[in-house]
One Martini backbone bead per residue (centre of mass of N, CA, C, O) as a GRO file, in nm:
protein
  187
    1MET     BB    1   8.131   9.161   6.975
    2CYS     BB    2   8.359   9.121   6.711
    3GLY     BB    3   8.626   9.329   6.590
    4GLY     BB    4   8.690   9.653   6.384
    5VAL     BB    5   8.609   9.922   6.523
    6ARG     BB    6   8.669  10.231   6.457
    7ALA     BB    7   8.873  10.426   6.688
    8GLY     BB    8   8.955  10.648   6.896
    9LEU     BB    9   9.098  10.773   7.191
   10ASP     BB   10   8.772  10.767   7.309
   11GLY     BB   11   8.606  10.543   7.140
   12GLU     BB   12   8.507  10.678   6.895
   13THR     BB   13   8.293  10.706   6.634
   14ASN     BB   14   8.104  10.774   6.335
   15VAL     BB   15   7.882  10.747   6.546
   16LYS     BB   16   7.678  10.908   6.722
   17ARG     BB   17   7.726  10.813   7.054
   18LEU     BB   18   7.940  10.580   6.966
   19TYR     BB   19   8.114  10.353   7.172
   20VAL     BB   20   8.428  10.173   7.210
   21ALA     BB   21   8.557   9.850   7.357
   22GLY     BB   22   8.771   9.615   7.314
   23GLU     BB   23   8.702   9.374   7.088
   24VAL     BB   24   8.542   9.582   6.896
   25ALA     BB   25   8.797   9.751   6.894
   26CYS     BB   26   8.999   9.988   6.677
   27THR     BB   27   9.280  10.166   6.796
   28GLY     BB   28   9.594  10.074   6.724
   29LEU     BB   29   9.778  10.019   6.981
   30HIS     BB   30   9.788   9.669   6.936
   31GLY     BB   31   9.641   9.669   6.681
   32ALA     BB   32   9.354   9.526   6.478
   33ASN     BB   33   9.271   9.313   6.653
   34ARG     BB   34   9.085   9.163   6.916
   35LEU     BB   35   9.328   9.094   7.106
   36ALA     BB   36   9.410   9.384   7.159
   37GLY     BB   37   9.140   9.450   7.325
   38ASN     BB   38   9.238   9.260   7.587
   39LEU     BB   39   9.427   9.438   7.704
   40LEU     BB   40   9.478   9.617   7.983
   41LEU     BB   41   9.504   9.898   7.872
   42GLU     BB   42   9.235   9.891   7.708
   43ALA     BB   43   9.055   9.823   7.952
   44LEU     BB   44   9.123  10.082   8.113
   45VAL     BB   45   9.134  10.321   7.920
   46PHE     BB   46   8.902  10.288   7.699
   47ALA     BB   47   8.658  10.229   7.880
   48ARG     BB   48   8.668  10.505   8.018
   49ARG     BB   49   8.664  10.686   7.769
   50ALA     BB   50   8.393  10.568   7.646
   51VAL     BB   51   8.199  10.634   7.913
   52GLN     BB   52   8.231  10.945   7.980
   53PRO     BB   53   8.033  11.085   7.775
   54SER     BB   54   7.784  10.942   7.896
   55ILE     BB   55   7.811  11.065   8.179
   56ASN     BB   56   7.796  11.359   8.092
   57HIS     BB   57   7.527  11.351   7.951
   58MET     BB   58   7.358  11.252   8.195
   59LYS     BB   59   7.412  11.483   8.380
   60SER     BB   60   7.285  11.697   8.201
   61PHE     BB   61   7.010  11.564   8.193
   62LEU     BB   62   6.954  11.564   8.503
   63ARG     BB   63   6.985  11.862   8.551
   64ARG     BB   64   6.750  11.952   8.368
   65THR     BB   65   6.530  11.780   8.503
   66ARG     BB   66   6.557  11.909   8.781
   67GLU     BB   67   6.481  12.196   8.691
   68VAL     BB   68   6.205  12.132   8.570
   69ARG     BB   69   6.087  12.011   8.825
   70GLU     BB   70   6.110  12.268   9.005
   71GLU     BB   71   5.933  12.442   8.821
   72PHE     BB   72   5.690  12.269   8.830
   73GLN     BB   73   5.641  12.269   9.142
   74SER     BB   74   5.598  12.574   9.151
   75ILE     BB   75   5.352  12.596   8.975
   76MET     BB   76   5.165  12.409   9.131
   77TRP     BB   77   5.183  12.561   9.409
   78LYS     BB   78   5.088  12.846   9.303
   79TYR     BB   79   4.822  12.756   9.097
   80VAL     BB   80   4.735  12.438   9.224
   81GLY     BB   81   4.653  12.465   9.496
   82ILE     BB   82   4.416  12.501   9.718
   83VAL     BB   83   4.384  12.784   9.612
   84ARG     BB   84   4.175  12.876   9.342
   85SER     BB   85   4.161  12.981   8.994
   86THR     BB   86   4.100  13.025   8.673
   87VAL     BB   87   4.343  13.198   8.605
   88ARG     BB   88   4.558  13.020   8.743
   89LEU     BB   89   4.499  12.761   8.598
   90GLN     BB   90   4.556  12.867   8.313
   91THR     BB   91   4.846  12.944   8.370
   92ALA     BB   92   4.942  12.670   8.439
   93GLU     BB   93   4.865  12.525   8.171
   94LYS     BB   94   5.044  12.701   7.994
   95ARG     BB   95   5.318  12.656   8.144
   96ILE     BB   96   5.332  12.346   8.137
   97GLY     BB   97   5.316  12.322   7.828
   98GLU     BB   98   5.586  12.477   7.786
   99LEU     BB   99   5.772  12.307   7.961
  100GLU     BB  100   5.739  12.046   7.813
  101LEU     BB  101   5.838  12.139   7.547
  102GLU     BB  102   6.118  12.218   7.640
  103TRP     BB  103   6.204  11.939   7.755
  104GLU     BB  104   6.162  11.785   7.479
  105THR     BB  105   6.353  11.949   7.313
  106TYR     BB  106   6.601  11.883   7.476
  107LEU     BB  107   6.600  11.580   7.445
  108PHE     BB  108   6.613  11.572   7.120
  109GLN     BB  109   6.873  11.747   7.093
  110ASN     BB  110   7.018  11.511   7.294
  111GLY     BB  111   6.928  11.211   7.162
  112TRP     BB  112   6.644  11.153   7.200
  113GLU     BB  113   6.408  10.887   7.171
  114PRO     BB  114   6.081  10.779   7.156
  115THR     BB  115   6.184  10.474   7.239
  116MET     BB  116   6.288  10.550   7.492
  117VAL     BB  117   6.394  10.463   7.829
  118GLY     BB  118   6.347  10.637   8.146
  119LEU     BB  119   6.300  10.732   8.460
  120GLU     BB  120   6.287  11.039   8.436
  121ALA     BB  121   6.116  11.056   8.177
  122CYS     BB  122   5.869  10.912   8.304
  123GLU     BB  123   5.819  11.095   8.544
  124MET     BB  124   5.774  11.350   8.390
  125ARG     BB  125   5.552  11.255   8.214
  126ASN     BB  126   5.365  11.190   8.446
  127LEU     BB  127   5.356  11.477   8.573
  128PHE     BB  128   5.233  11.615   8.335
  129CYS     BB  129   4.977  11.449   8.317
  130CYS     BB  130   4.867  11.511   8.599
  131ALA     BB  131   4.859  11.816   8.574
  132LYS     BB  132   4.650  11.823   8.347
  133LEU     BB  133   4.427  11.675   8.486
  134VAL     BB  134   4.395  11.865   8.731
  135GLY     BB  135   4.352  12.124   8.568
  136SER     BB  136   4.102  12.034   8.395
  137SER     BB  137   3.923  11.953   8.634
  138ALA     BB  138   3.923  12.222   8.778
  139LEU     BB  139   3.797  12.387   8.544
  140ALA     BB  140   3.533  12.203   8.519
  141ARG     BB  141   3.471  12.289   8.813
  142HIS     BB  142   3.180  12.476   8.962
  143GLU     BB  143   3.303  12.418   9.263
  144SER     BB  144   3.325  12.355   9.601
  145ARG     BB  145   3.503  12.042   9.720
  146GLY     BB  146   3.661  12.001   9.966
  147LEU     BB  147   3.986  12.057   9.850
  148HIS     BB  148   3.827  12.210   9.623
  149TYR     BB  149   3.913  12.542   9.594
  150THR     BB  150   3.727  12.805   9.436
  151ILE     BB  151   3.691  13.150   9.418
  152ASP     BB  152   3.472  13.147   9.190
  153PHE     BB  153   3.351  12.876   9.347
  154PRO     BB  154   3.273  12.872   9.696
  155HIS     BB  155   3.026  12.672   9.665
  156LEU     BB  156   2.824  12.417   9.755
  157GLU     BB  157   2.656  12.209   9.508
  158GLU     BB  158   2.444  11.955   9.466
  159SER     BB  159   2.364  11.985   9.161
  160LYS     BB  160   2.696  11.930   9.094
  161ARG     BB  161   2.702  11.633   9.176
  162LEU     BB  162   2.953  11.489   8.995
  163PRO     BB  163   3.130  11.295   8.825
  164THR     BB  164   3.458  11.263   8.728
  165ILE     BB  165   3.546  11.294   8.384
  166ILE     BB  166   3.817  11.169   8.191
  167PHE     BB  167   3.948  11.275   7.880
  168PRO     BB  168   4.124  11.252   7.625
  169SER     BB  169   4.292  11.431   7.440
  170SER     BB  170   4.346  11.553   7.165
  171PRO     BB  171   4.564  11.498   6.884
  172VAL     BB  172   4.612  11.794   6.892
  173ASN     BB  173   4.886  11.944   7.003
  174ARG     BB  174   5.069  11.710   7.113
  175THR     BB  175   5.296  11.556   7.291
  176TRP     BB  176   5.492  11.307   7.340
  177SER     BB  177   5.399  11.233   7.616
  178SER     BB  178   5.091  11.219   7.550
  179ARG     BB  179   5.102  11.006   7.335
  180GLN     BB  180   5.213  10.788   7.503
  181LEU     BB  181   4.976  10.768   7.703
  182HIS     BB  182   4.744  10.739   7.495
  183ARG     BB  183   4.838  10.464   7.383
  184LYS     BB  184   4.823  10.311   7.661
  185GLN     BB  185   4.509  10.344   7.707
  186ILE     BB  186   4.413  10.188   7.458
  187CYS     BB  187   4.545   9.899   7.518
   0.00000   0.00000   0.00000
């Protein structure tokens, strides 16, 4: 696009998180037309200034996502590891739900939109989904079989040898991540 989108000294516009540089920008440094945006000074200075806030924003997003992921891993290891109990699984289920809500709140408060796609967001969404499936499946099984060892139900019982069937959760009180995955399952 070429034109004269009014921009400040950092390439910022009056639209939150929209930065411009080059032909589309009207910085006023070399005039108001698009040819002014082609000058080397504009290309070097304003392009860098316009991209830096996005870099800072992504670093913050990645740092928070990394912190959430580490806490998530700790919860899974501590409560949903090899030796399980109903109380520990319920604790994990509750804490994972809270953590997912905290993470999503952070995303949306920092400009994330439900239609956006990003590797880290997709990975976290999938991790939360898998954790919920593992937790709900473990809570539903009232026997120990294979690597699934529950201290509340320590014995293998052939009468309980049934396939594990996982149903999508109800649409009530679901998070954005869950709604995205549920929508994809139906398609």
